[in-house]
C-alpha positions in Angstrom: 0.0 0.0 0.0 2.8 2.4 0.9 4.6 1.6 -2.3 1.4 2.4 -4.3 1.0 5.7 -2.5 4.6 6.7 -3.1 4.3 5.7 -6.8 1.2 7.9 -7.1 2.9 10.8 -5.5 6.0 10.4 -7.6 3.8 10.4 -10.7 1.9 13.5 -9.6 5.2 15.3 -8.9 6.4 14.4 -12.4 3.3 15.8 -14.0 3.7 19.1 -12.0 7.3 19.4 -13.0 6.4 18.8 -16.6 4.0 21.7 -16.7 5.2 24.9 -18.5 6.6 27.4 -16.0 3.9 29.9 -16.9 1.2 27.7 -15.7 2.8 25.9 -12.7 1.2 28.5 -10.5 -0.8 31.4 -12.0 0.0 34.9 -10.7 -3.0 37.1 -9.6 -2.3 40.7 -10.4 -4.3 43.9 -10.9 -4.1 46.7 -13.4 -5.6 50.2 -12.7 -7.1 51.9 -15.8 -9.7 54.6 -15.9 -13.5 55.3 -16.0 -15.7 52.5 -17.1 -16.7 54.2 -20.3 -13.2 55.4 -21.1 -10.5 54.0 -23.4 -8.1 52.9 -20.6 -10.3 50.2 -19.2 -10.7 48.7 -22.7 -6.9 48.7 -23.1 -6.6 47.0 -19.8 -9.1 44.4 -20.8 -7.1 43.7 -24.0 -3.9 43.3 -21.9 -5.7 40.8 -19.6 -7.1 38.7 -22.5 -4.3 38.8 -25.1 -1.2 39.2 -23.0 -1.6 38.3 -19.3 -3.7 35.1 -19.8 -1.3 33.5 -22.3 1.5 34.3 -19.8 -0.3 32.5 -17.0 -1.2 35.7 -15.2 -4.8 36.3 -14.0 -5.0 40.1 -14.5 -7.9 41.9 -12.8 -8.9 45.1 -14.6 -9.9 47.8 -12.2 -11.7 51.0 -13.1 -10.5 54.3 -11.5 -10.8 58.0 -11.7 -7.7 58.2 -13.9 -4.0 58.6 -14.0 -3.2 60.4 -10.8 -5.2 57.9 -8.8 -3.5 55.1 -10.8 -0.1 56.3 -9.7 -1.2 56.2 -6.1 -2.8 52.8 -6.4 0.3 51.3 -8.2 2.5 52.7 -5.3 0.4 51.5 -2.4 -2.6 49.2 -3.2 -2.1 45.5 -2.7 -1.9 43.4 -5.8 -1.7 46.3 -8.2 1.3 45.6 -10.4 0.4 47.6 -13.6 -1.1 51.0 -14.3 -2.0 53.2 -17.3 -0.7 56.7 -16.8 -0.7 59.9 -18.9 2.6 61.4 -19.7 1.8 64.8 -18.3 0.7 63.3 -15.0 3.9 61.3 -14.7 6.0 64.4 -15.5 4.0 66.5 -13.0 5.0 64.1 -10.2 8.6 64.3 -11.3 8.5 68.1 -11.4 6.9 68.3 -8.0 9.6 66.0 -6.6 12.3 68.0 -8.2 10.8 71.2 -6.6 11.1 69.7 -3.1 7.8 67.9 -2.6 9.0 64.8 -0.7 5.7 62.9 -0.9 5.7 63.2 -4.7 9.3 62.0 -4.8 8.5 59.0 -2.6 5.6 58.1 -4.9 7.2 58.5 -8.3 10.9 57.6 -7.9 10.4 53.8 -7.7 7.9 53.7 -10.6 9.1 52.5 -14.0 7.8 52.5 -17.6 7.1 49.4 -19.5 6.3 51.1 -22.8 4.6 54.0 -24.5 1.2 53.3 -25.9 -0.8 55.8 -27.9 -1.8 59.4 -28.0 -5.1 60.3 -26.2 -7.2 63.0 -27.7 -8.3 66.0 -25.6 -11.9 66.9 -26.3 -13.2 70.4 -25.5 -16.9 69.9 -25.6 -19.5 72.7 -25.7 -23.2 73.1 -26.5 -24.1 73.2 -30.1 -25.5 76.7 -29.7 -22.4 78.2 -28.1 -20.8 81.1 -29.9 -17.3 79.7 -29.2 -15.5 78.0 -32.1 -11.8 77.5 -31.0 -10.1 76.2 -27.9 -8.4 79.5 -27.1 -11.8 81.0 -26.3 -12.4 79.1 -23.1 -10.7 81.7 -20.8 -13.1 82.9 -18.1 -15.7 80.2 -18.9 -17.1 77.7 -16.4 -15.3 74.4 -17.1 -15.5 70.9 -15.9 -11.9 69.8 -15.7 -12.5 66.2 -14.6 -12.4 64.4 -11.2 -9.6 65.1 -8.8 -7.2 62.3 -9.2 -7.9 61.9 -13.0 -5.5 62.5 -15.8 -8.2 64.7 -17.4 -7.9 67.1 -14.4 -4.1 67.3 -14.8 -4.3 67.9 -18.6 -7.1 70.4 -18.3 -5.5 72.5 -15.5 -2.0 72.3 -17.2 -3.4 73.3 -20.6 -5.2 76.3 -19.1 -2.1 77.5 -17.2 0.0 77.1 -20.3 -2.4 78.9 -22.6 -3.4 81.8 -20.3 -0.6 82.1 -17.8 -2.9 81.5 -14.8 -4.8 78.8 -13.0 -8.5 78.3 -13.6 -10.3 80.5 -11.0 -11.8 78.3 -8.3 -15.3 79.7 -9.1 -15.0 78.5 -12.7 -13.7 75.0 -12.1 -16.0 72.0 -11.7 -14.6 68.6 -10.9 -17.2 66.3 -12.5 -17.0 62.9 -14.1 -17.2 62.8 -17.8 -20.9 61.7 -17.8 -21.9 64.3 -15.2 -20.0 67.0 -17.1 -21.9 66.3 -20.3 -25.2 66.4 -18.5 -24.2 69.7 -16.8 -23.2 71.1 -20.1 -26.5 70.2 -21.8 -28.6 71.8 -19.0 -26.3 74.9 -19.1 -24.7 74.6 -15.7 -21.2 74.8 -17.3 -19.8 76.2 -20.5 -17.1 73.6 -21.4 -16.5 70.0 -20.5 -12.9 68.8 -21.0 -12.5 65.0 -21.7 -9.4 63.0 -22.3 -9.9 59.7 -24.1 -8.6 57.8 -27.1 -10.8 57.8 -30.1 -13.3 56.3 -30.6 -14.4 57.0 -27.0 -17.3 54.9 -25.7 -18.5 58.1 -23.9 -19.6 59.4 -27.3 -20.2 56.3 -29.3 -22.7 55.0 -26.6 -24.4 58.4 -26.2 -28.0 59.0 -27.2 -28.1 60.6 -30.7 -30.5 63.2 -29.5 -28.1 64.3 -26.8 -25.1 64.1 -29.2 -26.9 66.6 -31.5 -26.8 69.1 -28.6 -23.0 69.2 -28.3 -19.9 69.7 -30.5 -16.1 70.1 -30.1 -14.0 73.2 -30.1 -11.3 73.3 -32.8 -7.6 74.0 -32.3 -6.6 77.3 -33.9 -3.0 76.8 -35.2 -2.4 80.6 -35.4 -3.5 81.5 -31.9 -0.7 82.4 -29.5 -2.4 80.2 -26.8 -1.9 77.3 -29.1 1.8 77.9 -29.4 2.1 77.9 -25.6 0.0 74.7 -25.2 2.3 73.0 -27.7 5.2 73.3 -25.2 3.8 70.1 -23.6 1.0 68.8 -25.8 0.8 67.9 -29.5 -1.6 68.6 -32.3 -4.0 65.8 -33.4 -7.2 65.2 -35.2 -10.6 63.9 -34.0 -11.6 62.0 -37.1 -15.1 61.7 -38.6 -14.4 58.0 -39.1 -14.3 57.6 -35.3 -17.8 59.0 -35.0 -19.3 58.6 -38.5 -22.9 59.1 -37.4 -22.2 62.3 -35.7 -19.2 64.4 -36.9 -19.5 66.0 -40.3 -15.8 67.0 -40.5 -12.5 66.3 -38.8 -11.7 68.5 -35.7 -8.2 69.5 -34.9 -7.3 69.2 -31.2 -4.4 68.3 -28.9 -3.2 65.0 -27.4 -1.3 63.5 -24.5 0.7 60.2 -24.5 -0.5 57.2 -22.5 2.1 54.8 -20.9 2.0 51.4 -19.4 3.7 51.6 -16.0 4.9 49.3 -13.2 7.1 49.4 -10.1 10.8 48.6 -9.7 10.2 45.1 -8.4 13.2 42.9 -7.5 11.5 39.8 -6.0 12.3 36.8 -8.1 8.7 35.5 -8.6 7.4 39.0 -9.5 10.3 39.6 -11.9 9.7 36.2 -13.5 6.0 36.9 -14.0 6.6 40.3 -15.5 9.3 38.8 -17.8 6.6 36.4 -19.1 4.2 39.3 -19.4 6.9 41.1 -21.5 7.4 38.1 -23.8 3.7 37.7 -24.2 3.2 41.4 -25.0 5.7 41.1 -27.8 4.6 37.7 -29.2 0.9 38.7 -29.0 1.3 42.2 -30.3 -0.3 41.4 -33.6 -3.3 40.0 -31.8 -3.7 43.2 -29.9 -3.6 45.3 -33.1 -6.0 42.9 -34.9 -8.6 42.2 -32.2 -8.1 44.9 -29.5 -9.3 48.5 -29.2 -8.6 50.5 -32.4 -6.0 52.5 -30.5 -3.7 49.5 -30.5 -3.1 50.1 -34.2 -1.3 53.4 -33.3 1.1 51.6 -30.8 4.5 51.0 -32.2 6.5 47.9 -31.2 9.4 49.8 -29.9 10.9 51.4 -26.8 12.1 54.9 -27.7 14.6 56.9 -25.7 13.2 58.6 -22.7 13.5 62.1 -21.3 15.4 63.0 -18.1 14.4 61.1 -15.0 12.1 58.7 -16.9 13.2 55.1 -16.7 12.1 51.8 -18.2 11.8 48.7 -16.0 15.1 47.0 -16.6 14.1 43.3 -16.4 11.4 43.9 -19.1 13.3 46.4 -21.1 16.0 44.1 -22.4 13.6 41.3 -23.3 11.1 43.6 -25.1 13.8 45.4 -27.1 15.2 42.1 -28.3 11.8 40.8 -29.1 10.5 43.9 -30.7 13.7 44.1 -32.9 12.9 40.5 -34.0 9.2 41.4 -34.5 10.1 44.4 -36.6 12.6 42.5 -38.7 10.1 39.7 -39.3 7.3 42.2 -40.2 9.6 43.9 -42.7 10.5 40.6 -44.3 6.9 39.6 -44.6 6.1 43.0 -46.1 8.6 42.6 -48.7 -3.9 52.4 -2.7 -5.7 54.9 -2.4 -8.6 56.2 -0.4 -10.8 59.1 -1.7 -8.8 62.3 -1.5 -9.2 64.2 1.7 -10.2 67.9 1.9 -7.4 70.1 0.7 -5.0 71.3 3.3 -4.5 75.0 3.8 -2.3 76.7 1.2 -2.6 73.6 -1.1 -1.8 74.4 -4.7 -4.2 73.5 -7.5 -1.6 71.0 -8.9 -1.1 69.3 -5.5 -4.9 68.8 -5.3 -5.0 67.3 -8.8 -2.2 64.9 -8.0 -3.8 63.8 -4.7 -0.9 65.3 -2.7 -3.1 67.2 -0.3 -4.8 66.5 3.0 -2.3 63.8 4.2 
């Protein structure tokens, strides 16, 4: 009897040892994304399905207010190993740290980039009967800049400060969700709703046609001095009629901000190993993402470009992805031939500290 049991255990051990390393013990991780009707959460779902699952990683896709909250969650929330973050939010934390904000430095310094993704369009939404035509006309208007903790809030407040040399007056700034902002716009409680989302955005594609008919987008005026100042940080782009064929009659010039996939500077062997498998899967399944994922994946390039000062890739994944992407590009060419809700702002808290959730702690 003992011999039979030992034989059975030996056989079971042999089966376990013969399993691929990726499936010997699945990892359970989380990725923080954005609002439930935004683009980030769809990108997260694609990563879970086409990248994490083949690598033996069970990736839970979490909704959030946006980039600033994602930075905090990645730094402190249990199980959160990945986050989607806007470039201006990441840079804002670095700037705050460089200017002496110790909390910002503690949060951002151990974070690392996995890769740049795509440009997110910045929508300046107004009522259809508004006399405004261009983005540089929003000065002095009542504006929804997005929820505190969202990337939209960072982009909106940064853009306003760049364009007009001042912060949005407190009495003119509303911190509303995208859905609430559009509702407030339609009933004339605000003049402008600023939304940051990759096109096509579900916020607009899922919207009732009768409500869509009541709103439109402001255009970027390339000759305006405000535009030249905004382009110090942001880049020109186009909201295409093909993204909203049943609504837009012509393309609308606007501005964009870059989205990044971010992680932490992990050094535990199991975590490094899991993220290495994620990197290999991201490269080997890149074509699947572009073919079957959100349309924005078609804008993502299989490359890791040079970074600006103080920006760093996650070293264990960087080498694997560069080698794999180089092979991927060559092959393609050949074929072608934790965070709680923010507390009340502390006294003397700046607008930027509020947006980055660095107040009230």
